[in-house]
Each structure stands twice: as C-alpha cells, then as structure tokens.
N, C-alpha and C positions, 0 to 999 in steps of 0.2 A: 453767443456760442453757450450751451445753457452745461452746468457743470458737472453736473451725471454724465451725459454724453463725452465729454472732454474726458471723464477719467475712464469708463469703461471701454466706449468705443476706441478712445484715442490711445489711451494706455495699451490696452492688451494690443493695438496695433502696432506698438513701437518697441517695448522693450520688457514684455513679461508683465510684472506689477508694476511700473513705473507709473505713477500717481495722476501725470497730464504730463504729453509731449508734442502730440500732434491733435490735430481735431480731424472730425468727419463733417460733410454735410449737415447745417441746421435743418432738421427736417421740417416739412410743411405739413398742414393737417393729412389726419389717417383715412385709409381708406375704408369708408361705412363699411360695416356688417362683420369686422375682423374682431375677434376676442380671444382672450386665453380663459380655456374651462378650469375651473376650480371645483375641485370636491370638498365634502365636509369633513374634517378632521380636528379633531381637540388643539388649543393652542399650546406648543412645547413649553416646556419650563427649564430653564437658568440654573446648573446646580450650583451649590456653595464655590466659593473661590473665583466669583468670574464679578468684578467690580463693576463695570458698565452691562447695566441690565439690558434685555430686548427689546426693541419699540413695536408693540403692537399692530398691528394694519388699522384696530377702530381709531388708535390717536391721531390719526390723519386724516382731518377732514376737509382740506382741500383740494380740490381737482389738480393731478398732476401736470405739470407742464410737458413732462416726456415721461414714457414709461418703457422698458427697452431691457432686453437679455444679453447680457455680455460673456456668459462662463458655462459650460458644461462639462458634466461627466457623468457617466454610467457603468454601473455596476456589471448588467448585462443588458440584453436585448429589451427590459422590461422597463428595469427599475433604475433610474437615473435623479440627476438633480442638474439645476440651472441657479445661477447667480443674477437676477434681476436688479435694476436701478430706477429711481422713482425722483424725479425733479420735482418740486411742487413750486405753487404759482408765489410761494413768500421768499423763494429765493434758498430754501434750505432741500436737502438730497437727503436719502435713505435707501434700504438696501432689504433684498428679501432673498432669500434660498427657497427654490420650490422643488418639490418632489414628485415623480409619476411612477406609477407601479403598473402601467399599460403601455410602455413604449413610446411615451409622450403625446397619446390624444388627450388625456385629463392632467390636472397638474394642482396641488396644494402646497400652502405656504406653508415651511415646517419652521420658519426662523424668521422674523424682522430683525433687523438692527439700524442703529444711529448712523452710520457710514456706507460706502458703496463697496458693492460686493465685486472685487476684482479676480478673483479666481475660487475656483473651485475642484476638489480633487476627492476620489473613492478611492476605498480598498479594502480589500477581503468581502465579506459579503452584507455589513452592517455600517462600516465605519466611513466618516466621511469629514472633511475641514474645507473652511469658509477662509479667504484671506481678503482683508479691508482695506481700502486705501481712504486718503483723507484730502486730495487734490490739493496740498499747499495749504491745508486749515492751519493755525497753529493750535488750534484747541481741540483738534483730532489727535490721535494716536492709531496708526495701523494696529489692527488684532486678528489674531489667530483664534476662529471659533473650529470646534470638535464635537463630532458626537459619535457615540460607540452603538448605536440606540437606533440609527436609520433617519434621527431626527427627535425621537420623543424628547430626549433630554441633549443639551448642550452646555460645555464649559468652554471659557475663554481668556485670554492673555493679551495683553500686549506686545506688540513683538516689531524687530526690526527687520523680519524677512521681506524680501520682494517676491519669492518665488518659493511654493513647498510642492514636493512629490514624495508618495508614500508608494512602498510596494507591500505592504499588508499592514494589518490594525496596528500593527506596532513600531515599523522601522519606516524610515522618511528621511528626506534630503530639503534641503532648502538654500536660496540663496540671500544674502544680506548685501544691500549698499549696490545693486546693480543700476545700472541708467543708460541713457543712451549718450554721456559725457562723462561715464566714471574710470577713474582710472586705473588700470591692471592692478595696483596693489589694494583699492579700496571693494572689490566683490569679493567675498567672502562665501566658500564654502561650508555649510553645517550639516550635521546629520542628528536623528533624534532615535533611541531605541525603547520611547516611552509613549508614543503615540505624537508626541510636539510637546510634551510638557517640558523637556528639557532640552537645550541643545549644545552639541559639540563645535568646535571648529576642526576645518579640515584642509589640507593644502590644498590652494585653486588649482584645479586642470589648467586653467589660462594663463598661470603665472609668466609672464614672460612671452605671450603668443602675440604674434604679430596681425592677429585678428582681432585681438581688445580683449575685454576682462569678460567673467562669467554674464552668462547672460541666464540661462535656465539647465536644469538638469532633471534627467528621467533614470529610474531603475527598473528592469522588467524581472528582477531577481535580486538574491542578495550580492550575487557576485556583478551580474553585466548590467552595464549601464553608459549614458550616452549623455554629453554635456556641449552647450553652446556657448562657443566665445564669439563676442560681437562689439562692435565699435562705430557706432555712428557719426560722420564726421562732417555731414552736410545733407543738404538737400539731394535727396536722391542718390547717395553714396553710404556705402555701411561694409565692412568688412567682418565675414563672418567663416567661423571653421564649427566641424564637428568633431569631437573627441570621443573614442571610447575606453571603456576599461573592462577589463574582465577576472579583475580581481577584487572587487568592493571599493572603487576610487584608489587603491594603492598605487597604481601606475596607470598612466594616460596612453594611448594613442593617437594622433590627427589621421582622421580617417577621411575628411574632405574638407575642402578650403575654397573660399573664394576671394579676393582681394582685389583693390585698384592702387598702385599699379599691380598687374598680375605677379602672383608669387609663384613659385614651382609648383607646378599642378599637381592637386592630389585629389583622388575620387571625382566626383562629380556633384558638385553645390552652385546653383546659379546664384548669380551674383545678388540681381536684382532682391529689392524690398527689404523689410526691417524687421528679421523672426523677433517673436515676442511670445512665443507657446511650443512647447515640447512635451509630447505624451507618447510613451512607448508601452504598447500591450505585450502581454506575458509569450506571446509568440514570435516577438522579436520584431512585431510591426513598429513603424516610428512615423508620427507625423509631425510638422513642422506649420505653423501659423504665423501669419504677422501682417504690419500695413504695406501696400502697395507690391502686393502679391500673390499668388492663388496658395492654397495649401500644399505641402510637398509631403511624399511619401516616401520612407527607405524601407527595403527588405532584406538590405546585407549588411548589417550592422552600422548604418550611417555612413556607409562608401559612395554609394550613387541615391540621386535625388530625382523623382519625377514630379510632376504638376498631377495633383487631383483634381479632375472635372467639376469644380466648385469658386465662383467668386470671378475677378476681372481682374488682373495685375495691375491695371491702371487705377484702381480707387481701392480705397479701405472698406473692404464688404465684412469678410469673413473673420470674424471676432475670435472665436475658439473651435477647437474641434477636438475630437474624443475617439481614437479607434478600438475598438475591444479584438479584432484580430484583423486578419488579412483581407477577409471579404467586407466586415461589418463595421460600420461608425458612425458618429453623430456630429453636427455642427450648426453653430448659430450665427446668422449673417443678418446683415442689413441690406432690405430689399427696397432701395429708392422708388421705384413703382407703384409699391404698395405701402411705402411709408411705416413699414413695420419691421421689427428684428424676427427672423424664421429659424424653426428649428428642420433642419435636414437629416434624412435619413438616407446610408448608403448599404447596400448589401450586396455589390458586386465590387466592393473596392477601390470606389470612386467613379468609376467609368460614369453611372448614373444617380442622380440623387432624387428622393420624393419629400415636398415640402410639407412638413406637420405642422404643429401649433403656429398662428399668428399672433406675434402681440405688438399690435399698434401703438404707434408711438405717443400717440394724444389719448389710448383709451385707460379707460378705468384699471388702477391694479387689481389682480385677483385678491379674493378678502377671504377671511376664516369668519366661520360665527361666531 
C-alpha cells in the first residue's frame, strides 16, 4: 500500500488528521486523458522563523507512484485550496497546496512541502492553514503552515495538533492527541488568538463522554461551535457524539449521540462510519465526513443529520468536504472507475453534484514554471 494514500486517504477517513489508521484500495493505472490544470504563478516564499524549507516542484524528478487530493477548503465560490499528496517511485512522499481562482477549473501550486498534507482550512478573505502528517516516520514532525496573503508567503512551525479550525484570520481551535484509540484524558482542546502562532489549552468538551475523546471541533462565530467525540473500538464500530457550545466553549451540551450498545437517544446521528472531519459554515450549516460513511449535513445546531448525496457508505470514497452555506459546497473524493480523485461541487445543498477537476492517481503532478 502506498505511503501517501495511507496517510491522506486513510487517515482522513478514520480520525481527522490521524497519520494512518486504515487503508483504501490500491489504485490501478489511471484513465488516459485526465489531468489537473495548472496556471502560471511565481513560486511562494517561506518567511523568517520557518526552519523547514518548502520543497520546490522542480526538485522532484521521478515520476510519482501516485498523486491524489485529500483535503479541500474554499473562501467563496471561486477561490479555494486543496491539499495534494505525491508518492514517488523511490518510496518518498511529499505534499502540495494548490489554489484556484475560478471555482476549481484551473489550479496553481502555492506551496510544496516535504511531508503529506492532511488538512487545509481557510478563513477571512486571504488566510489559510495546512496541517501535515508523518505516517509514523520518526524523522518527521507534523507542521502547521500559515499564509495571510493567499499563498504568496508562508510561515510554519512544528505542532502536536491533529486537527485545526479557524473562525477568522486570527482566532482558531485545535485538537491534540486525537486518534482511533485515544483515551478520553489524552485528547486536548486548544485555542489560538494569533493565527496559530501560540496555543492555549482548554477543557475538553468530551471529558467523561461515553462516546469517547475529542476528535474534531469547528466554530462559526466566536461563541457558537460544534465538537465531535468519538472512539473506534473495532472493525465496523465507533461510538460518536455531537456537542454544541453557545458561549465560546465555556459549556457544552450533547446534541446527538450514536453508541453501541445504544445509549439514551439524543438527537439523530447515524451510527455507521468513522467520523474524520467537521466543517461549520457561518450560516450554521455543518458537514461531517469520514470512512465507511457518506457525508452528513445538519442545519439545526448538530441535533439531526441527513446524508448528502455523495459517495458510498460501504466504501472509503469521500476524503473531505467544505460547505459554503446551506446550498453551496465542495468535496474531494476517490473515483475507482476513473482511478482519480475528483473535485465535486453542489449548488443545491448536496442533492446533486457536478464533477470538476480530475486528478489521476498515476498522472504527473502540476508544476510551477
């Protein structure tokens, strides 16, 4: 199984930014004629205080063993970023951040990094973050990358965070130590008020929860947010719960829970699947994604969840999804018949989806001049 596919494909399907927990089918050769478009743009710069330099695309000379996209975030209907991963024939792997200005029709590299991009997030009008993972490599340390000018310059620092979410250009939340077998006392909630330069520990909303430890968190304002508590206890089984706060994380209330054996029924959250991602739009629309499940949507503060019409609940297909509002959103998913990852776009709340860019797994990565 290819290293990169394990990290982005599998990790996003099991537990937020887990480095590697499950795997997806090994891709066959790609469908001919598919390619990711790239537009000309100067290479980004890394600013002072970033001990790990970026890896320029020109430094990679071998053909990739696989290339795919496993993370997505959009500022608006036209401007967004995705996180891509490349496995090289020599067994090494690297990551890239690609940006679009036309709704996903064309893409340009804005950052190349020496590790695998596991999550991306955007906020405000120009700020973005990328979290990298290591797949158990002892020589690698996860890093959090940040840009305040839509990819022209980046800073980075090592981190123990496994999930990040930001409400604006400065304020954000993170989860440290989350994982499929993490004990409730080990998953930590963090917050930042300086765009991720420093983080403060906060009480975990999942402490003592029968559903398990903290997995992911997202806020739509300074006061209103949701958190996922989850614990994978075996093949095909995971307890999970959705909690909500309306006072900036001071107090939390359980809005929905799914457990085996069944606990007292709270809200409606399907039991199946392994939740890996949570995104909350400013209008309150919430999407969750994960392995062995289709993406789910809630419009009532996390109490009830309905399936979005994308993916297959019996397969690990949808890697990540990003709602702009109640009607518009984006997702990246694996298409076995095309042997490619696809950008999927909806304009009707997930009832229908249109396929955009296709990134063939065996195709060449986009490159900057």
